[in-house]
C-alpha positions, 0 to 999 in steps of 0.5 A: 695753690690749687690741687693739679692732679685729677683723674682722667675721664674714661673716654680719654683714658680709653683713647690712651689705652687704645694707642697701645692695643689698637695700633692699626686695623690689623690690631683690631682684626687680631683682637676680634678674631681671638675673641671669636676663638675664645668663644669656641667658634668653629666658623669665623668670617672676616669682612674688610673694606678699604683695608679696614679703614671703613669696616672690619667685621668678624662673624662667628658661631661661638657661644654668644653673650647675654644682654648683660655680658654684651654690655659689660664687654665694652668696659675696661678690664672686664673679662671672663678669662681670669678672676684672680692673680693666680689665673694669669699663670694658667692662661690658655685663652687668647685674650685676658686683659679686658682692654680690646673692646673698650679700646676699639669702642673709644676710637671707632663706631661699633655695632655688636650683635650677639645671641646665645643658643638658649636665648630666643632673642639676641642683643644689639649694642651700638657704641660711638666714641665709648658712648652707648648710642643704642641697646635693644633686643634683636633677632639674630643668628647664634654667635656674635657679629661685631662691626668696627666702622671708621677706625680712628674717626675721632683721632685724626692724627692716628688715622693720618698715620695709617699707610696706604690700603695695600700696606694695611691690607698686608698687615691684616693678611699677616694677622689672619694667616697667623690665626688660621695656621694656629687653628687648622680645625676652624673654618676661616674666611677673609673677604676684602671689598666684596672679594673672597681672599681666603676660604679655608675649610677645616683641615690638618696642619699640613693642608692648612699650611699649603692652603695659606702659604701656597701649594708649592710648599706641599713637597717641601715640608718636613714634619717635626714631633718631639715630646719632652718633660718640659715642652712638646714641639710639633709642626713643620719646617721647610727643606733647604730649597724652600728657603727665601730671601726674607723672613716672612714664612716663619711662625712660632706658636706657644700654646697656639699663640703667635710669638716673636722670638729672635732667640728661638729663631736662632735655634732653628737657623743654627740647625740648618748650618751649612745647608742654606746659602748666605742670607737665606731664611728657612720656612718653619711653622713650629708649635710649642705646647708648654705648661702655662705656669712656665711662661709669662705672656703678660709682657706687652699688650699685643701679647706677642712677646713671651718669657720662659722660666728656662729659655736655654733648655727650650732653645736646646730642645727646639734646635735638637728637634729641627736637627732630628727632623732634617736628619730623619728625612735625609736632608742633613749629612749622615749623623746619629740623631736617634739619641741626643746625648746632651739630654742625658744631663739637663744641667749641661744646658746651663752652659748654653749662651744667652740670647745671641747678640751681634758682634761689631768688629772695628778697625782703626784706619784712616777714613774719608767721607764720600758724598752720596752722589746726589741720590735722594735718601742715600746715606753717607759712607766711609771708605777704607784708606786703600781707596782708589786714587786718581780714578777720574784719570783711569776713566779718562784713559779708558776712552783712549784704549789701543789694541795690544797683545799680551801673553797669559800663562796657562793655568790648567794642569795637564795642558801644554806648557806653551803660552796663549796669545790673546788679542785684547783692548786695554786702558793703554798700551802699557796695561794688560787686560783685566782678568777674573779671580775665583769668578767673583772679583775682577783684577785690573792693573793700574800705573801705581798697582792694581785694583780689585773689583767685586763684580756683583757689588759693582754691577748692583751699583751700576744697575741701581743708578740706571733704574733709579734714573729710569724711575725718575724719568719713566724711560725704561724699555719693556719687552712685550710677551708674545703670549700674555701670562696669568700669574697667581701669587699668595694674598700678602704678596698680591697686596704688595704687588698692587702697591708697587704697580706704578713703579714696576710699570716705570721699570718696564713691567707691564702688569695688570690686575686680574682679580684677587691675587691674580695678575696678567703679565704683558711685558717685562723689562728688557734687561730680564731675558729667558725668565719665568714670569712668576719666578721673577715677580716673586723674586722681585717682591722678596728682594724688595721686602729684604731691602726694605728691612735692611736699608733706609731707602724710600720706596723708589730706591728700595725698588731700584735696589731690589731690581738691581739685586735681581738683574745683576751678575752674581758671584760665581758668574763667568765674565768674558773680557769684553763684559769685564771691560764694560763693567769697569767703564760703567762703574767709573761712570757712576755718580758713586762708584766706590760702594754698592747701594747697601754700603758694601765696597766695590773697589779696593786699590793695592799700591806697589809700594805698599805691596813691597813693604809687606814683602819687606816685613818678612825679612 
């Protein structure tokens, strides 16, 4: 039997490695910009065409490369950052693995021009599919210009998996923003299809945050500054009123490297305890400066995961730093944060919990599987045993209401004790009117007991089905603005809005692009009244991003759900009797009335027999 194990050619090995390092155009942007920073550049220009599919070019004024270095830079595991294994534990540069350029060259057409200040001529190298096509001396500016054309041109399966241009451009903007925030002293530019998206001159950190994330954050930033023997923590956090419904504006940097850490995020969020509304996420741009020997960044090729020698103590310092910042600027309740007594004994941190985990509470109960009502992509769900019974009959008798008068006792202290006579319409002559409880639930009596309706969840279900039908039939009305309004939003949201324009038009938004991240609003859905156009657009985009991360809906369903969340009545909204009756009627007319689009129950039924048994148990 012949031998079957053989070594792969470099071209195939590089394509395999490229799958880990270069996942999409944004990955190539990150690698090229980090190389420019490692070269000491003070001015970095990023030029993108067709969201990086046609062209990604990075031009810098860094140290440049010699002819030999330029050629070696495309070899696998060729790097100037480390030479021994010990160097891995003292890394301050962004790159060190020596894989990025080799991976890019294997899956794209690459042109490199580079020149050192002391050289009279620079070097031009053209590579296609890991094969050098040209290498010669050229006249070029000091620094390096590298252009990546037709990414994944020789890996069609990977290219086919790329998303639409607005989606890919959002990822590029995300990478650009992270690098720009981490290096405020560097001049950055981003051009897309010939238009300037970002022009960021050198600035201090606060100015850079405002320039990147938006001027409205300027008055909402709270500075952090904590110096310990373990880690230096600095940066800015947002005031509670700057919190958003999505996690987008949250940045952790360790030694100026952007990282993802649910553990440290929990440290920040827990410091905001009782300051944020439910499902709100604070803004933060936090830097940790720590001894490189105390961390391991060689966890994943993207280098966005990190391991700490003692993550519990880092968690505690981050949590305390955020509390100090909030307290210093009189945002938290009055507490003495001038001295954190827990730091007196560092061993106290050994009792801190490990990474927070979700706790799943189960309840043994009789369940019934309900169908999705034929809505595409909506998953099946289970209802508690107290499911509404005979709801079809309830809806039928709603059509045969009669006017009756019932007596409701006064519930306000200090009012006269006489009863209030209220004329109402009811499901039948025997049933009283529905009423609101805690401005959150609607109580309605039925023959066998009563039903309890979550007003927000119910209205979200009603509007979700309405908007989904409108998207499918393109028949939702629009209220034209008397004076068209121009709105300016951040670059990332601008790309998302461009992607959603056809669906938003079907929902009743009459929006037109006005160049860059600017749009002109000519009309809004008729359901939205007395709203500020920019606020409703930004809120809609936040709701969309939130629903996209929490549900398995397709794009139209996500948009219908985000619109429903935006337009629905909320817990705490006062409803009159007519509004409650209308909500009940519309809910029972839905194809799937029992749950909201996110799976939350809309209705609970309480039977008289079950209630009587509960009272009997007290004997």
